[in-house]
C-alpha positions as semicolon CSV with decimal commas, in nm:
position;residue;x (nm);y (nm);z (nm)
1;M;2,801;-1,875;-2,073
2;I;2,552;-1,897;-1,782
3;V;2,258;-2,129;-1,841
4;T;1,938;-2,030;-1,660
5;T;1,751;-2,341;-1,543
6;P;1,381;-2,342;-1,446
7;L;1,486;-2,377;-1,082
8;T;1,708;-2,068;-1,085
9;A;1,437;-1,879;-1,272
10;S;1,192;-1,970;-0,998
11;R;1,437;-1,854;-0,730
12;R;1,488;-1,527;-0,915
13;S;1,111;-1,475;-0,930
14;T;1,087;-1,535;-0,556
15;L;1,361;-1,281;-0,486
16;L;1,195;-1,026;-0,715
17;L;0,864;-1,077;-0,537
18;F;1,026;-1,032;-0,197
19;G;1,210;-0,722;-0,319
20;A;0,887;-0,573;-0,454
21;I;0,716;-0,619;-0,116
22;V;1,011;-0,465;0,071
23;V;1,021;-0,161;-0,158
24;T;0,646;-0,112;-0,125
25;V;0,645;-0,133;0,254
26;L;0,945;0,098;0,299
27;A;0,808;0,355;0,054
28;W;0,461;0,361;0,210
29;A;0,609;0,385;0,561
30;S;0,814;0,686;0,455
31;A;0,499;0,848;0,315
32;F;0,353;0,889;0,665
33;V;0,657;1,088;0,774
34;V;0,668;1,304;0,461
35;I;0,293;1,372;0,469
36;R;0,322;1,491;0,827
37;G;0,590;1,738;0,724
38;A;0,418;1,858;0,406
39;A;0,069;1,882;0,557
40;V;0,173;2,193;0,748
41;S;0,198;2,384;0,418
42;F;-0,051;2,200;0,195
43;H;-0,427;2,151;0,210
44;P;-0,524;1,779;0,218
45;G;-0,684;1,800;-0,125
46;S;-0,402;1,995;-0,287
47;L;-0,147;1,757;-0,134
48;A;-0,333;1,463;-0,289
49;F;-0,360;1,635;-0,629
50;G;0,006;1,736;-0,630
51;R;0,117;1,386;-0,534
52;L;-0,096;1,225;-0,806
53;L;0,009;1,483;-1,066
54;V;0,376;1,404;-1,008
55;G;0,300;1,032;-0,983
56;T;0,116;1,028;-1,316
57;A;0,402;1,210;-1,489
58;A;0,659;0,971;-1,343
59;L;0,456;0,664;-1,439
60;A;0,406;0,796;-1,792
61;L;0,784;0,822;-1,829
62;M;0,841;0,478;-1,674
63;F;0,600;0,298;-1,905
64;A;0,625;0,504;-2,223
65;G;0,630;0,277;-2,526
66;R;0,519;-0,033;-2,336
67;R;0,255;-0,273;-2,464
68;W;-0,097;-0,137;-2,409
69;V;-0,402;-0,362;-2,366
70;R;-0,746;-0,213;-2,428
71;P;-0,974;-0,273;-2,128
72;N;-1,322;-0,409;-2,184
73;R;-1,637;-0,258;-2,034
74;R;-1,628;-0,464;-1,712
75;E;-1,260;-0,386;-1,662
76;W;-1,327;-0,013;-1,701
77;V;-1,572;-0,029;-1,411
78;L;-1,310;-0,191;-1,189
79;I;-1,043;0,054;-1,308
80;L;-1,263;0,347;-1,208
81;V;-1,320;0,195;-0,863
82;Y;-0,945;0,137;-0,833
83;G;-0,843;0,485;-0,952
84;I;-1,110;0,702;-0,789
85;G;-1,119;0,494;-0,471
86;W;-0,761;0,407;-0,386
87;F;-0,570;0,689;-0,559
88;G;-0,821;0,971;-0,528
89;A;-1,045;0,925;-0,225
90;Y;-0,786;0,738;-0,017
91;N;-0,524;1,010;-0,044
92;V;-0,765;1,293;0,036
93;A;-0,911;1,099;0,330
94;L;-0,571;1,004;0,470
95;N;-0,436;1,359;0,443
96;T;-0,750;1,497;0,608
97;A;-0,735;1,243;0,891
98;E;-0,376;1,338;0,972
99;T;-0,479;1,700;1,029
100;T;-0,698;1,601;1,326
101;L;-0,543;1,277;1,456
102;D;-0,190;1,184;1,556
103;A;0,006;0,939;1,345
104;G;-0,041;0,648;1,587
105;T;-0,419;0,673;1,581
106;T;-0,427;0,718;1,204
107;A;-0,209;0,415;1,139
108;M;-0,410;0,203;1,382
109;I;-0,749;0,279;1,224
110;V;-0,634;0,266;0,861
111;S;-0,487;-0,076;0,939
112;I;-0,842;-0,206;0,937
113;G;-0,787;-0,207;0,560
114;P;-0,591;-0,535;0,543
115;I;-0,863;-0,705;0,747
116;L;-1,122;-0,583;0,495
117;I;-0,895;-0,707;0,215
118;A;-0,871;-1,049;0,377
119;V;-1,249;-1,072;0,413
120;G;-1,311;-0,927;0,067
121;G;-1,053;-1,160;-0,083
122;A;-1,235;-1,458;0,064
123;V;-1,586;-1,341;-0,030
124;V;-1,533;-1,160;-0,362
125;L;-1,215;-1,317;-0,501
126;R;-1,277;-1,664;-0,352
127;E;-0,930;-1,672;-0,200
128;P;-0,881;-1,943;0,065
129;M;-0,878;-1,812;0,422
130;S;-0,669;-2,059;0,619
131;R;-0,642;-2,082;0,996
132;W;-0,288;-1,944;0,991
133;R;-0,391;-1,646;0,781
134;V;-0,673;-1,562;1,024
135;I;-0,432;-1,588;1,316
136;G;-0,177;-1,375;1,133
137;V;-0,433;-1,102;1,059
138;A;-0,547;-1,093;1,421
139;A;-0,191;-1,087;1,559
140;A;-0,075;-0,815;1,320
141;F;-0,375;-0,597;1,400
142;L;-0,311;-0,644;1,772
143;G;0,042;-0,519;1,714
144;V;-0,090;-0,207;1,543
145;V;-0,330;-0,146;1,834
146;L;-0,037;-0,169;2,078
147;I;0,155;0,086;1,870
148;G;-0,144;0,320;1,875
149;I;-0,186;0,284;2,253
150;S;0,184;0,347;2,308
151;A;0,155;0,671;2,114
152;G;-0,118;0,792;2,349
153;A;-0,369;0,759;2,070
154;G;-0,687;0,955;2,117
155;F;-0,989;0,979;1,895
156;G;-1,035;1,356;1,906
157;D;-1,369;1,489;1,792
158;G;-1,455;1,180;1,589
159;I;-1,423;1,344;1,245
160;G;-1,070;1,217;1,201
161;V;-1,186;0,864;1,280
162;I;-1,444;0,885;1,003
163;W;-1,180;0,997;0,754
164;C;-0,955;0,709;0,863
165;L;-1,237;0,463;0,807
166;V;-1,297;0,611;0,461
167;A;-0,925;0,563;0,386
168;A;-0,936;0,202;0,509
169;V;-1,246;0,116;0,304
170;T;-1,116;0,279;-0,016
171;F;-0,780;0,107;0,030
172;A;-0,947;-0,232;0,057
173;A;-1,189;-0,164;-0,229
174;G;-0,902;-0,056;-0,451
175;V;-0,704;-0,374;-0,387
176;I;-1,005;-0,600;-0,442
177;A;-1,085;-0,419;-0,769
178;Q;-0,721;-0,430;-0,881
179;K;-0,661;-0,802;-0,829
180;P;-0,885;-0,942;-1,109
181;L;-0,763;-0,673;-1,350
182;L;-0,408;-0,808;-1,326
183;R;-0,517;-1,132;-1,494
184;R;-0,517;-0,959;-1,833
185;L;-0,390;-0,602;-1,801
186;P;-0,018;-0,525;-1,756
187;S;0,061;-0,408;-1,403
188;G;0,239;-0,091;-1,517
189;Q;-0,047;0,012;-1,746
190;L;-0,299;-0,045;-1,469
191;T;-0,100;0,159;-1,217
192;L;-0,065;0,447;-1,464
193;M;-0,437;0,442;-1,544
194;G;-0,535;0,431;-1,176
195;C;-0,306;0,719;-1,084
196;A;-0,424;0,929;-1,380
197;I;-0,789;0,869;-1,290
198;G;-0,718;0,962;-0,928
199;M;-0,545;1,278;-1,046
200;I;-0,845;1,373;-1,261
201;A;-1,076;1,309;-0,964
202;T;-0,875;1,554;-0,752
203;V;-0,850;1,828;-1,019
204;P;-1,094;2,047;-0,818
205;F;-0,803;2,101;-0,575
206;S;-0,568;2,227;-0,847
207;G;-0,630;2,593;-0,766
208;Q;-0,552;2,529;-0,400
209;L;-0,231;2,352;-0,504
210;V;-0,113;2,658;-0,698
211;A;-0,175;2,879;-0,396
212;D;-0,006;2,633;-0,158
213;V;0,303;2,595;-0,376
214;A;0,339;2,974;-0,394
215;A;0,339;3,002;-0,015
216;A;0,508;2,675;0,085
217;P;0,878;2,641;0,165
218;V;1,092;2,452;-0,085
219;A;1,128;2,153;0,149
220;A;0,751;2,103;0,166
221;T;0,717;2,122;-0,213
222;L;0,999;1,870;-0,253
223;G;0,806;1,650;-0,012
224;V;0,509;1,653;-0,250
225;V;0,740;1,556;-0,537
226;Y;0,883;1,272;-0,329
227;L;0,533;1,145;-0,248
228;G;0,452;1,139;-0,618
229;V;0,769;0,963;-0,732
230;V;0,847;0,711;-0,456
231;P;0,537;0,612;-0,251
232;T;0,310;0,656;-0,556
233;A;0,485;0,581;-0,888
234;L;0,746;0,337;-0,758
235;A;0,560;0,172;-0,470
236;F;0,230;0,123;-0,650
237;T;0,423;-0,037;-0,936
238;T;0,600;-0,281;-0,705
239;W;0,271;-0,345;-0,524
240;G;0,100;-0,429;-0,854
241;Y;0,385;-0,665;-0,942
242;A;0,347;-0,847;-0,609
243;L;-0,034;-0,853;-0,619
244;G;-0,026;-1,025;-0,957
245;R;0,174;-1,309;-0,801
246;M;0,013;-1,374;-0,461
247;P;-0,330;-1,362;-0,293
248;A;-0,460;-1,014;-0,209
249;S;-0,533;-1,116;0,151
250;Q;-0,179;-1,238;0,210
251;L;-0,016;-0,934;0,050
252;G;-0,246;-0,705;0,245
253;I;-0,120;-0,852;0,572
254;S;0,232;-0,749;0,471
255;T;0,130;-0,383;0,506
256;Y;0,108;-0,435;0,883
257;V;0,487;-0,395;0,879
258;V;0,438;-0,029;0,782
259;P;0,357;0,109;1,133
260;P;0,671;-0,037;1,298
261;I;0,891;0,098;1,019
262;T;0,719;0,435;1,049
263;I;0,822;0,448;1,414
264;V;1,187;0,399;1,317
265;L;1,164;0,664;1,044
266;G;0,996;0,902;1,288
267;L;1,286;0,850;1,527
268;V;1,534;0,942;1,254
269;A;1,336;1,236;1,112
270;F;1,185;1,388;1,427
271;S;1,400;1,238;1,708
272;E;1,093;1,060;1,845
273;V;1,193;0,781;2,083
274;P;0,941;0,495;2,055
275;A;0,785;0,372;2,378
276;P;0,858;0,014;2,490
277;L;0,500;-0,085;2,413
278;A;0,544;0,042;2,057
279;L;0,846;-0,183;2,014
280;V;0,641;-0,477;2,144
281;G;0,367;-0,387;1,897
282;G;0,618;-0,380;1,613
283;I;0,743;-0,728;1,705
284;V;0,384;-0,858;1,720
285;C;0,316;-0,708;1,374
286;L;0,617;-0,885;1,227
287;A;0,519;-1,210;1,398
288;G;0,166;-1,183;1,255
289;V;0,302;-1,139;0,903
290;A;0,533;-1,439;0,950
291;V;0,249;-1,656;1,082
292;S;0,022;-1,562;0,791
293;R;0,282;-1,696;0,547
294;R;0,278;-2,045;0,702
295;T;-0,006;-2,128;0,464
296;T;0,223;-2,113;0,163
297;R;0,500;-2,311;0,328
298;A;0,267;-2,584;0,453
299;R;0,093;-2,617;0,120
300;T;0,423;-2,629;-0,067
301;A;0,556;-2,901;0,162
302;A;0,237;-3,106;0,136
303;T;0,235;-3,098;-0,242
304;A;0,607;-3,158;-0,289
305;V;0,688;-3,441;-0,532
306;P;1,015;-3,582;-0,662
307;A;1,172;-3,334;-0,905
308;S;1,141;-3,404;-1,273
309;P;1,144;-3,177;-1,577
310;R;0,764;-3,182;-1,582
311;N;0,733;-3,084;-1,216
312;L;0,987;-2,804;-1,211
313;P;0,846;-2,446;-1,188
314;Q;0,783;-2,290;-1,528
């Protein structure tokens, strides 16, 4: 018989948290590649509605029969911001931006989101903003800028930039609204509610989705299904799990790993060879994420005390 001690339970929780972050980052990185392929056959709005429709169905199956907590009035306001903003507006804005801007430019501008999360986390959520976290944010953003420059990023007619900024703002607003909700509401329930609200907000594009599916090749339609199941249902669930266990600003910085991974996936899917500067940018992104995590390590070391049953993690 294997006895689970508090220490091993804490280690298991750490591994689960790390795994949730990895799944989220990989899934969201793959979404950029799949969106680029599906956007040829689907209108930005219909692509968002189709993705959220599939995502809502998948989440309903995943969390059927789970405990349900009734939100209060204040929580409903935050849930609406979370669902309409991050699931609805973000997806439409991101899809629209990618029709006028290349992937490098889109990723670079949307990556303003984690900076907004860091600032919003400090101002709204009262999360501490340490020196290392500020340095990590700046370094990671610099890495994204290098990736965008390496891709020959241009700003086109300016409309795409506006849509990217909308995506960045709604991403940040969604995270800041989601964080306090996780204090009382189950993560799975919250993800399902947010996705369903986003789907309802994009219902006006349902007619366009029917027309697009009728004309789209099977591969593009399967891409929409993939976006709903993996980057939406699965990744938003793992994101919610991680967000309930660490500061929003620190988790937001982890998304800076997405652009470098997207480059690798683009190489595999489209035979795109990344420029040397893009590889440098990817290394800088990873370094920024690592630096931002020094806060936790330093604080843990400073507060370490001799182990006793009372001081072991619960």
